[in-house]
N, C-alpha and C positions, 0 to 999 in steps of 0.2 A: 666453322668452329670445330675443333677436334677435342675429344675428351677421353679419359681413361676411367672405367668403372663409374660412369656418371649417373646422375639422376635427371629425369625430366619430370616436371610437375605439371599436370594437366587439369585445367578447369576445375579448381578446388580439388584436384586429384594429383597424385604423385606419379610422375613418369620418369624412368631412369634410362639414360643413354649408356651403352655398353663400352667396353674397352676399345680404345682407338676408334671410336665411332665418329663419323662425320655428320654434323648436324646442321640443318639449315631450315629457315622458316621465314615467311614474309613478315617483315617488321622486326625480325629478331635483331636485337642489339641497338636499334634506333631509339632516339630519345622518346618518340611518341609511343613506343611499345613498352617502355619501362614501367613496371608496377609503381604506382604512386603511393606515397605515405599519407595515410589518413584522408585520401581523396574520397569523393562521392562514389558510393557503390562498393567501397572497400570495407573489409571487416564484417561482411554480412554473415559469414559462417564462423562459428566458434564452438569447439568441442565443449559439451556440457551446457551451452546456452544457445545452441543453433536455432531452435524453434523460435525463441523470443526474438532474436535478431532478424531472422528471415521475415517475420511478420511485418517488420518496419517498412520494407520496401519491395517485397516479393509477393508473388502469387496473384491470382485473378479470382474474383468472385464467381461462383457457379451461377448459371442461369436459373437453376432450380435445385431441388433436392436430388440426392444420389441414392438410389436403392437398387442394388444389383439383385438378380434372381439366382445367379449361380456364382459361388465363390470357391476358389481353391486356397486352402491354408497350407503354406509351406512351413513345416516344423523342423527345427534344428535337432541335432542329437541332444536330447533333453538332459537336464541335469540329473534327472532320475536315472536315465540309462547310464550316464557317466558314473554316478554314485553306486549304481548296481555293480559295475565292474570294479570300482575302487574298493568297495566293502564286501566283495564276494567271499573273503576269508574271515570277516568279522562276525559271522553268524547273526547278522541282522535280519529280521523278518521283513516281508514286503511292506507291512504296515509301518515298521520303523523307518524304512526308507522313504515312504510317502510323507511321514511326519518330518523327516529331515529336510526334504526338498520343497515341500509345500505344493500348492496347486500350480498348474502350468497350462500348457496349450489346450488340453481337452476342455477346460472350463470356458475358454474363449470360443471354442467351436460350438459348445452348447449355447452360448449367448447368441451366436449368429443363427443357429438352427431355430432357436425360440422365436426369431423374427420371421420365420417362414422362408428362409433362404436355404437353397440347396447347397450343401457343403461337401467338399471332397478334401480330406486330410491326406497329405502326401509327405514323404520324407525325401531327402536329397536324391536317393537312388531312383525314385519313381517320378521325380519332377522333370517333365519333358515338354516339348513344343505342343504335343497333342493335348496335354492337360491344360496348358495356357490357352489354347484355342477354345476349349470347352467353357472356360470361366469368363464371367463378365468383369471380375476383379480378382486381384491376387493379394492375399494377406500373408506377410512374412512374420511368423511368430517365433521370435528369437532375439537377435541383436543386429548389429550392423552387418555382420558376416552373412546372416540369413537374408537380410534385405538385399545385399549385393547378389546373393545366389538367386533370389526370386526375380530380381530385375534382369539378370543375365539372359533369361529365356524370353523376355517380353520385348518384341520388336514393334508391336502396334502402339503408336504414341497415344492412342485414345483409351488404352486399357489401364485403369488405375492400379498402382501398386502401393499398398499401405503396410508400413512396418509397425509392429507392436513389440516393445521390449519386454520380454517375459521374465527377465531376471535383472532388474535395474540395479540391484546391489552389486552385481558382478560385471555388468555390461554397460558400456557408454550409451549406446542407443541413440547416437546423434542423428541417424537417418530415420529414426522411428518417431511415432507419436510421443508427446510429452509423457513423462513418467506417471502422472496421475491417471491416465487412461489404461495403464497396466492393470490397475485394480478396479477400474470402472469402465470397462469396455462397452457395456450397454449404453452408457451415456454418450460415448463417441458415436455409436451407431445412430442414436437419435439425432445428433447434430448433423450427421451425413444426410439423414432423411429430410431435415428442415433446411438444409443448405447453409448451415452456420459454420462454414469453413472456407478455405481458399485452396484453389488448385496451384500447386507449385510445379512448374515445368522444368525439371532438372535437365541440364544439357549433358550429353554423353559424347564420348570420343569414338569416332568411326575409324577403323584401322584397315589399311591395305598392306599387303605383303607382295613384293616382287623381287626379281633378280635371279641369281643362280643358286641352286641347292636349297630352295625354300620348301618347307613342309607345312601346309596350311591346316594339317590335322591337329586339333587341340589335345592337350593332356590335362585331365582333371586332377589337380593337385590334392584334392580331398579324397579321391578314390584310389589314386595310384601314387606311391611315394616317388618323389622326384630324385632320380639317381643320375650319376654321371653318364651312364650308358645311354640314357634317354636323350640327353642334350649335348653329347659330344661326339656324335657319329661322324661329324665332319673330319675327325681325326683319322678316319679310315682313308688312306691315300687313294685307293682305287675309286672310292665313292666320290671323293673330291674331284678327281680327274674327269669322271663321267659327268659330273654336274656342271663343270666349268662351261661346257658347250650347250647347256640346257637352261637358257635364260627364259623366264616366263614373265608375262605381263602382270599388271596389278591384279591381285585377287582380294576381294572383299572378305574379311574374316567374319565368321558367324557369331561374333560377340560384340557388344558395345561396352565401353568402359565408363562406369558411373563415377568411380572414385579415383582410380589410378591406373597407369600403365608403367610397369617397371621393366627396364631393359638393362641387363648386366650379366656378368659371368661370375665364376666361383672364386676368383682371386681375392685374397684378403686385402683389407685396406692397410695403408701404412700409417704409422703414428703421426708423422708430420702432416700428411694430408688431412687426417681427421681433425687436428687441432689448428690448422692454418686458418687465418681470418682473411676473407676475400676483401679486396679494395672496395667493392660495391657495398658490402655490409658496413664497413667503417664509414663510408661516405653517408649512407643512410642514417646511421646512428648519430653522426655529427650534425646532420640536418635537423634531427629531432631535438638534439641538445640545445638548439637555439631558443626553444620555447619550453623546454622541460628541465627542471632542476633536480628531479628525483630519478635514481637509478631504476627503481621499480617502474615508474611511469614511462621512462625511456624504453625499457625492455618490453613492457606491455604494448606500447605504441608501435614499436618495431614489429612485434609478432602479429598485431592486428593488421598491419600493412600487407601481410602476405595473404590475407583472406579477401574473398569477394563473393558476390552473389552467385549461387549455383545456376541462376537463369541466364547469366551473361554468356553470350556465344563466343567464348574465347578460351584459349589454352594457355596455361601458365607452365612453361617448362623450366626445369632447373637441372643444372649439371653438377654432379658430385665429383670431386677430385679431378678437375680438368688438368691438362698438361700445363704446368707452369715451371719453366726453367729458362735457361739462357736463350734457347731457340724459340720456344712457344710461350705465349702469354694469353690470359683470358681475363678481361676486365669485367665482363658481364656473365654471371653464372645463372641468372634467371631472367626471364622476359616473357611478355605476352606475345601471342602470335595467333593467327587464324589457321595456320597449317604448320606442322612440324614434320620434317623428313630426317630419318636416321639411317645411315649406311653402316653396316656391320663390318668390323675388322676383327671379329672375335672367332674363337675356336670352340668354346664350350659355353656359349651364351644362350639366354632364353628371354622371351618377352612375356611377362606375366600380367594378365588383365584382372584387376580387382582382387588380386591375391588368390584366385581360384582356378584360373585357366592359363595354361602355358603353351607357348609356341617356340619352336626352334628359331634362333636368330644368329646364325653363324656367317662367316665370311662370304660376301657376295649378296647377302640379303639386304633389301631396302624396305623400311617400314615408313608408311605415310599415315599421319594422324591428323584428323580435322574434325570440326564440329559441323553437323548437318541437322537442320531443324526437324527432319523426319525421324531423327533418333531420340527426340526428347522423351523423357520419362515422366509420366503423369503421376504425381504424388499429392499428398494431402497435408495442409497446414491447419492445425487446430490450436487455439489459444490455450494457455496454461489453465 
């Protein structure tokens, strides 16, 4: 299958295939690999209601309570810091700003410390592998973005990562604890101690990069602005000639994708491709229409069919804007697979993991994505 400026959706995550990328995967395109509408196990994750849905069929009861002795709290760039920059010319006092943003991460750190747990509060710049090794558990105090950041450094499947949504009015917090524990975090701690929760083993995508001209060194998109110069060096003719003869074997990348892997380049989308309806989508909608007579119900049922449990060891890939003309056609734009391989035919493309880490992905590079049980992320499910 070949695609231009495509998407790959991976394991409740979004993956994107790049311009003129060749994609292959076991089971891709076959009837057995096709996502089912309303089938068992589908629709387990839903933004805004994810915790309730996941409790229905996910997670395992702990053998006993969980009480860590050392915890690292990963804090986002707080709203206080943001407002401090935003209102620096408004002549607001420090107290005015504190009243504006309300309590945040420090209050939760105090809650943990009051339980006799050693706490280390770190920001993005100071969060590294050494800090993760020191801690028995990691708490992400922020939103989904902070949770993805915290998970990116954790490669030990037995080390829990717990997300706390510190600003539920502005953040979705789908990967975090239910909103009620934002304001009653001590209650959540007591439930951990008593074992009144479930472990949710979220699957993650392992990535390998091989081929010619690859660069396995990641670029942190939060610390360094992504520029054309960083991801279009393959345009240098001399560099391309040198790299053509230097093919390397598969290299395991130092990150695991919890939510998405995006592969693409900087070309803009065309209006036709944005609005074009795929044959597969029409077929699925017509199948739903056989037992649904409401447009709202049909839309909701179709959208739910795209979701499945984060514990299922499979990747959902989706291709955005595949080649569709007189020569090429694409009947299936999304499918389940155990492994997905993408060969780049791009000149200024990149592969972005969970929206925060980027790798060059230019002509000659091959990316392999798969699920490995060793990469599971240990998270917590608490009832509302």
